[in-house]
N, C-alpha and C positions, 0 to 999 in steps of 0.2 A: 394482552396489553390494556393500560388504561389511556382514557382519550387526550388527556394532557400529560405529557412525558416529564419524567424528572429531569432538573437542569443537569448538565454535564458539569460535572466539577471532579478533575484529578489531579490539582496541583500537589495534595498532598502527598500522591503516589511518588511525583520526582524526586524524592530522598532516596529511594532507593538504587539510583541509578549514578550516584554518590559512589567515587571510586576511591578506593584504599591506596595508599601510597605504591604499593610494592605492584600493583595490577598491570596487566601486559595486554597487548591485542589481542589475544587468547582468550580473555576475560570478557572483551567487549563485542565476540562472535564475528562470525565468518557468515557474509551474507551474500549472496549471488542473486543478479536481477537479470532477467531475461527479456530480448526484445528487438526494439532499434532495427525493424525491418528498412532497406531502400527507402531515401525520401522520410522516414522518421525515426530518425537516430537520434534526433534531438529529444525523443521523449526517454528515452532510456539514458541521455547523458543526465536530464533534469533530476529522474529518481536517483540515479549513481550520486549526482552530486549533494543531493540531499541525504541520502544515507550516511555518506562520507561525513559530513558536516555536522548531523547530528550524531554521531559517533560511533559508528560500526568500525570494530576492530580491522576487518579486511572489507573493502566491496568491491566484487568482481563484478564484469558485465559479461555476459555472453550476448555479441552484440550479432544481428543478422547482416547487418550492411557491409560488405565488404571495403567499402571505402573509408568505412567509420572506424573498422575493427583496428586500431593503432594508439599507441599511446598519445594522450592530448596534452598539447603543450602547456594549457591554461589550467591543467588539473592531473599533472603526472601521477599523482596518488590511485587514481582509479585504474584498476586492473582491468583492461579492455582485451577480450581475446574474441576470434571471430568463432561464431556458433558453428559447430561440426553436426553430421547428421548421426553422431553417436552419443544421441541424450543419454540415454540410463549409464553410459559408462564414464560419461564427464561428471555426472553427477556422483556416480559412486567413486570415483578419484578426489572430488573436489572436497566431497564432505560438508556442506554447509551445514550453518547451522539455523540458517532462517532463508527460504525461497521467496523471491517476487516475480509474478511473471505477469506481463501482459501492454507495459509499454511501448507503443510502436509494433507490437508483435506482427501484426498482419495477421492474413490468412491463409499462408501457404502449407504446403505438406508438410514443411520443415516446422512450422509453427506448432501445427497439430501435433508431431511426434515430441516437440519438446514439452508440449502442455500434458499429454498421456505420460512422460515420464515423470513430469512434477508432481501428477496426482496418484501417481503409484509410491513415490518417493516416502517412507514411512517416519512417523513421529514427529518431524520440525515443523514448526510453523511456515504456513504457506500463505502468501499475499497474492489474491487474483484480483486484476484489475483490467480496464479497456478491452483490447481484442483477445483476452483469455477469456472474460465474460461472454464477448459475442461468440465466440468458437463454442463454448460450453452451452449457449443458448439454441444453437443450431443443431446441436448434437446429443440426443437422447444417451447414448454409450458415455460421452465425456460427462454430461450429468450425474448420472448414475455411478461412476467411478468416482466423482466428488462427493457423493453420497457414501459410497461405500467406503471411503477413505474416513468420513468423520465419524461415521460408525465405529470403525476401529481406532480412532484417534480423534476422540472429541476434542472440541475446542482448539483446533490446531489449524482452523483455516479460516480466513476474513473474505470477505467479496465485498468491494469497493465501487458499486454502479452508480453513475450519475442517471437520472430520469429517464435518458433514451435507453441507455442499457438496459436498467431495470426493466423498462418496458419490453424489451426483447427476450428477456428471460421471462416474464411472466405472459408473454404473449398479449398485451393489451397494447392501449396508446400511452403516450407520456403524458397527455392530459390527463387521465386516468390516475395515472400514479403521482401527479401533483395535486390531483382532486383530494386525495385522502392517502398522505404519504406514511403516517401508520400504519394503515393497511395493508400499503403495499410491503412496508418491511416486513410485516409478519409472515406474507406471503412469500417473499423471497426466503426468509429463515426457513420457512416451512420446506419452501422447494429445494432449497439446496443443503438444509441443515447445518450451514455456516453461520459465523458472526456475520452480521451485515451491515454494511454502513453504507445508507441513501445520501447521497452529496445533494446539497442543492442550499436554499437560504434556510437555516437553522437545521443544518445535519442531524439526523439522525442515526442512533446506534443501537443494535439489540442482538442477541442471540439466542440460541434454544434455553439458554440457563439463566438469560438476563433480560429484565423488564428495558422497554426502550428509556433512552437518554437523549435529551436535546442539546446540542451544543447554541448557544445565544450567541456567541461572539460569531464575527465574521462581518463582511460587507461587499458591496456590488463589483468591486476592483479586483476580486477572485475571479470573476467570470470570464479568464481568459486562458488560452491554451495553453497547458503545461502546469497548472495549479492542481490537476488530479494526479498528475505525475509524481511531485513534488509530495503530496499526502502518501502515495504508496511508496516513495523512497523513505520517508521519516516514519512510517509505521513500521519499516524494515530495519530500521536502523535501532529503533527504541526496542523491537522484539529480540534484535540479534542481541542487545547487552541482557535484556530480560532472561534471556536463555540462563546466565550464572549470577544475575541478581534479584531472584525471584521474584520475576514480573513476567505473569503470563501474557497470551497474547492480546485476551480480552484488556486486559489493563494497558497493552501498549499501545492498541488500536485506540482506545478513547483517549490516551495523553497525546497520541499524535493528533487526533481530530482537533483538541481542543486549543493545542500548541499552533498550529496550522493556523487557526482562525484568530486568533489572540496575536500571533503575529502581524497578520495584514491587517487587526485594526490598531495595532502599534503604530505601522508605518503611515498610516492615513492619520493618524493624531499629528506626526510629524510634518504631515503635507505631502507627503509621497503616495498619490494616487487620493482618491480610488482609481480616477482613469489613467491608465498607463503604469498601473501597479504589476509588476514582473513577479514570476515564480522565482527568478534567481534572486530576487531580494528579498521575498519572504523566507528563503532559505536562510540568510545571513542574521535575519532578524531572529529567527527561530532559535538558532544556537546562541544568539545572546540571551534573548529570554530565559532558556532554559539552564544556563550557566549561573545566571542570576539567582535562579529559584534553587539550584540545589543546595 
């Protein structure tokens, strides 16, 4: 990696998401998002809301919290199911085009079983965030399973840590992560063999096959709970559409990072934030920007 990364610039790729008149939901992909343990259901709902509003054909949530595993009056389009202990069977029956796991996942035995099932599900894009990364950080077996998946299906997984999660994965302090973010990102990619997105001011993204690029958009208003969940849902939505619109996971991830930060800046320019800027507002701003750029 170079000491000064190139600027992230993905706007020209957005034309690939433009839909032909006869396209249907199958052309926009089936997205499965997993998490939402008791007390953390909002994380999965935010990721699902982002996935839905950014264009996935189906958005299905495997919800761990029984109290939240029901249709949402405010968002009935979300297909919400109570996660069972038959993760492998559910994945085989659902046949998703893309999987995201981590928002509000927790560290229960059920969470570990679902993560194992996702890591061994072949071929499709896999987005790993939040507690999925924490569980991998605590288990050499899960880490090796991720690396084996990436050896068999390269460029099909993306890890999206913030500095604290990156520190757990690398067994160093968050201060060291922030002291040399590019070096930390390279270490993460070497460790996981995945596309890596190191979140924070000037989010950086790289992969085993791509040099680092840096997002120059974004503002301090994004430093609030739920913004990372929204990014996960955004990557998932764009990756789901990308399955049939010739947009690989690297491009989908790069677009999502830039779109997310650009939307936050757009809201601030309109007087919405930075203080009090919410993830839900960012979702709707992203949708507007995306459609204007198509």
